[in-house]
N, C-alpha and C positions, 0 to 999 in steps of 0.2 A: 504493500499498499504505499503510496507518496504520499510527501508531507501534506500536499493540497488535500488529498483525499480523506486523511486524519483528521485534518481540521475540520473540513466538511462535517463528516461523522460525529466529531465531538460538538460541534454547533446544532446538527441535528437532535444529538440526545437531549440537549436543554431547550428544544422546543422550536428551532428554526426551520423552516422549510427552504427549498431551493425554488427559486422563481424564474431563474434563468440561467444558462449555461453557453460560454462560448467555449473557443479551442484554449482559450489559456484564463479565464476567468469563472467563478461560480458568484452569482447572488442569492443571498436569502434573506428573509424577512422573518419576523416573529409578531405574533399577535398582542403581545404584553409591553411590545416596543414600537407603538405607530410612527411611520414615519423614519423609522430606523432602516437602514439598508446597510447589511454587511458583505463586502466583496471581498472573496478569498482567492488569492491570485496566485501565481509560481513563486514569490517571495515574501508577499505581507499580505496581514488580513488586515482589512481597513472598515473602519464603522464611520458611516456618513449620516446625516439627515439633511434634507433641501441639499444634497450637492455639497455640502461643507463636511469636511473631514472632523469627524469627533475624537479618533483613537485609530491607533496603528501599532502593530506588531508584528513582527516578525514569525513566518510560517513554523519555524522549528522550537520557537518560544512562546506558542499561544498560549495564554492563560486567560479562558473565557470570562471567567469572573472577573478579572482587572479589566479586559476589555470592555465589557459591560458598564462596568463599573465608573471607568473614565468617560462613557460616551454618556451617562446619564448625569456627571458631573458637569460636563460641557452644556446639556439642556437647561441645569438648573442656574447657569449663570445668569446674571443680569444684562441685557443689552444696552450699549451705551449709546 
């Protein structure tokens, strides 16, 4: 299993579902995180909301809890 496949499997275990695949990327969403899109590439896992990056981790060191925690923190920061 590749690092990318392992990352997708880990995200699916916590409730994410795949919404799109390309040759290099897998896009996932989760019903409890409306507006959050997680993109799993060949090197990085990126969480974004409305096209704005919220969190990024390398595939080989993916920690889903930390990734989602950072994405939640970004959402609650006040707008300037």
